[in-house]
C-alpha positions as CSV (number, residue, x, y, z in Angstrom):
1,X,73.8,90.7,89.3
2,X,73.6,89.1,86.2
3,X,76.0,90.8,84.3
4,X,78.5,89.9,86.7
5,X,78.1,86.1,86.5
6,X,81.2,84.2,85.7
7,X,80.3,83.4,81.7
8,X,79.6,87.2,81.4
9,X,82.8,88.3,82.9
10,X,84.7,85.8,80.8
11,X,83.1,87.3,77.8
12,X,84.3,91.1,79.1
13,X,87.8,89.6,79.8
14,X,87.9,88.5,76.0
15,X,86.5,91.3,74.7
16,X,88.9,93.8,76.5
17,X,92.0,91.3,76.3
18,X,93.0,90.9,79.6
19,X,96.6,90.3,79.5
20,X,96.4,88.4,82.6
21,X,94.4,85.4,83.6
22,X,90.9,85.6,84.7
23,X,89.6,83.1,87.5
24,X,86.6,82.4,89.1
25,X,86.6,81.1,92.7
26,X,83.8,78.9,92.4
27,X,84.1,77.4,96.2
28,X,85.3,80.7,97.5
29,X,88.3,78.7,99.2
30,X,90.5,81.2,97.9
31,X,88.6,84.2,99.1
32,X,88.3,83.0,102.5
33,X,91.9,82.2,102.4
34,X,92.8,85.7,101.8
35,X,89.8,87.3,104.0
36,X,88.2,88.9,101.5
37,X,85.7,91.2,102.5
38,X,84.5,93.1,99.4
39,X,84.5,93.6,95.8
40,X,86.8,95.0,94.3
41,X,89.4,94.1,96.8
42,X,92.9,94.3,95.5
43,X,95.9,92.2,96.4
44,X,99.3,92.3,95.1
45,X,101.8,89.4,95.7
46,X,105.6,89.9,95.2
47,X,108.0,87.7,93.3
48,X,108.1,85.3,96.2
49,X,104.3,85.0,96.5
50,X,104.0,87.1,99.6
51,X,101.1,89.3,100.2
52,X,102.5,93.1,100.1
53,X,99.5,94.9,99.4
54,X,95.8,94.6,100.0
55,X,93.6,97.7,99.9
56,X,91.9,100.1,97.3
57,X,92.1,101.0,93.9
58,X,92.4,104.7,94.7
59,X,90.0,107.2,96.5
60,X,87.2,107.2,93.9
61,X,83.7,105.9,94.9
62,X,80.6,105.9,93.0
63,X,79.2,109.6,93.2
64,X,82.2,111.3,94.9
65,X,83.5,112.7,91.7
66,X,87.2,111.8,92.3
67,X,88.5,110.2,88.8
68,X,89.4,106.9,89.0
69,X,93.3,106.6,88.7
70,X,94.5,103.6,90.2
71,X,97.2,105.5,92.2
72,X,97.2,103.1,95.2
73,X,97.6,99.9,93.5
74,X,99.9,101.8,90.9
75,X,102.0,103.0,93.9
76,X,102.2,99.8,95.2
77,X,103.5,98.1,91.9
78,X,105.9,100.8,91.3
79,X,107.7,100.1,94.5
80,X,107.7,96.3,93.9
81,X,109.1,97.0,90.3
82,X,111.9,99.3,91.8
83,X,112.9,96.9,94.4
84,X,111.5,99.0,97.3
85,X,109.5,98.0,100.3
86,X,105.5,98.7,99.6
87,X,104.1,101.2,102.1
88,X,102.2,99.1,104.9
89,X,99.9,101.9,105.4
90,X,97.1,101.0,103.1
91,X,93.7,101.9,102.7
92,X,91.2,98.9,102.6
93,X,88.8,98.7,100.1
94,X,85.1,99.6,100.0
95,X,82.8,98.0,97.7
96,X,79.8,95.4,97.6
97,X,79.9,92.9,100.6
98,X,80.8,89.3,99.3
99,X,77.8,86.9,99.5
100,X,79.3,83.6,101.1
101,X,78.0,80.5,100.2
102,X,76.9,78.2,102.8
C-alpha cells in the first residue's frame, strides 16, 4: 500500500511525535531473524534484550467491534516494569502477511 511506504510512515511518526525510534528494515534481515509472520507483530525485549513477548496488541480485529485497548502488550510491559515474569501464554498476532523479498 502506498500509504505504508517508508517515507509516508516517517511522516506519520513525525506528525504524531513518536517518542521512540521508527526503523525501516529494508533488507528484511531483522524480520527474518525474529521470524516475523505478519504486520503488526509485537515484540518486547527486557533490559537484557531478551525477547519476553511476541504476540498481539489485543483482541480487537477489523470488524469485530472489540475496542483497541492494547491490553496484551500493556500487560507484558506492566509485568516487566514491576520486575515480574511475562506470562508465556501469548496470543499470536493476526494481520497482513509479510511480502518477502527474494
